[in-house]
N, C-alpha and C positions, 0 to 999 in steps of 0.2 A: 524312864527306866531304871529296876531295880537295879542296884549296883550290889548289895551284897553279897554277899557271898555265903553258901552253905558246905560245912564240912562235913562230910559223910565217914566212917573210918572203918577201914578193916584192921578189925586186932591181929597182934601178931601169935598168940595165944591161944586164939580161937578156928581166924581165917586161913584158908591157904595154908593148911600143916599135913600136904599130903607131899610124899618123898616125890621127887621126878625122875625119872631116867636119861631121857634125852628131847631132844630139841622133839617142839610138835606135843609132846605131851604135857597135859591143860589138868587142870584142878575139879572139883566141884563145879556148877555152879555156886556162888554164896549168895545171901539174900538179905545183904546189908541196911540193918535198919537205919532208919535219921530222914531221909528221902519227906520235910512236912506235906501233908493232905491238903496244901492249898493251891486258889487260882486253876490254870487247866491243868495241873498234875506234870506240866510236862518241861522241863530243864536242858540245860546246857552244862556239857558237864565242861569246865572253863582250867583249873591244871591236874596234875596228880601230882604228890606228893609223897615218895619210897622212902621207906628206911627196911634196910633188907639185913640179915647173919652172913648171907654170901654175894660173892661180886658174880652176880648172873646175870646172862640176857632173858628179859620177861616181857609182853604180851599181856594186857586185861583187856577181856573180852568185855564187850557190855555185851547182856539180852535183857526183850524185854519182858523175860516169864523163863519163870526158876525153870520149868519142865523142857530149855533149850539145851542145849544145841539137838534138832534131829535131823534125820536123814532125808528129810523132802523139803523139798524148794523153796512151797507152800505153805509151811506149818513151824519152819522154823525160826523162830526171836530173833536172830540176831541182832546186832545194831551197829556197832562198831566197835572200834580197839585200839588200843595206843597203848606203844610198844619203846624198852630200852634197850640199845646192846649195852653187852657189860662194861664199855669202853664209857659211857654215859657214868657209870658209875662214881661217883667220889668219896673216899674219904677225908675224916680229916685228920689231919696230921700222920694221914697215915698207917690208923689207925682206929681200929672198932667198927661200926655199924658204916657198909656202905648206903649215899644217900641219892635219891634218882628226884629229877623234880621236870616237869615241865607245866606251859601254861602258854597262852593266848588260845584257849582252841573252844573252838567252838562247834562242839558234839552231841547234837541233839539226843535227848533220852527220856523215856517215856514209860512206862510200866502195865503190858493188858490189864485192862478193865477196873483201872484204879480209877477214873473219872468216875463213878459214881457210889463206889464206895467209902464206909466209912473205916474201913480198915486204910491206914498211912501206906502206901506204894512204900516199897524197899529195891536200893540199888540193887543190880542181878548181873555181877560178876566174874569167871571164871580166871584163872593163872595159866598160862600157857608158858613156856620157856623157848629163849631163841636161841640158837649158840651152841655148843658142846659141852658143856660144862651140866654137869645132875644140881638139881636143886634136893637138897637133906630134909626130911621128913621133922617134923616137931620145932623144938624151942631152936635146937643148931639151925635150922634152915627157914626158920622163925621171918615171915615179909607181913609188914606193917605197911597199913596203903590211906592215905588222906585221901578223898573226891570232892574235888571242891564244886557244886554245879552253884548257876544261878537259874534263877525262876523265869522262864519265859514271860515275854508281854502279852496278853491277848491285844487287841485295836478297839 
């Protein structure tokens, strides 16, 4: 088994820049580069590390396509979600950024249509609020996340 973890990074100056006013409101689906075009192009999301300017509850929603989501159960390409309550956020020395982390996951991930393509797949992810605290737009509400992927092995 290949134990190498591949970091796919959402940058706070590029991704999830929208201001979100209420729980259940989400950003657009972001196509994050960095997923290697290797093997079956199927991966496990093993860990998620987040740095945030604000103390918010959030859920990352993973999709097999950037065209997601839809209002049709037969065409929506939702795969999974990983969430953090605001209470899971930690500040070092009670100051600065809020830090969130979870590991020991085995969330399967694939990108539709990437199997025979020469274009590298992307990690398609949106950020949705949970809880009552709003997220500020731009730099004051910046969120950076690293998604640690592991390649699935083929038999």
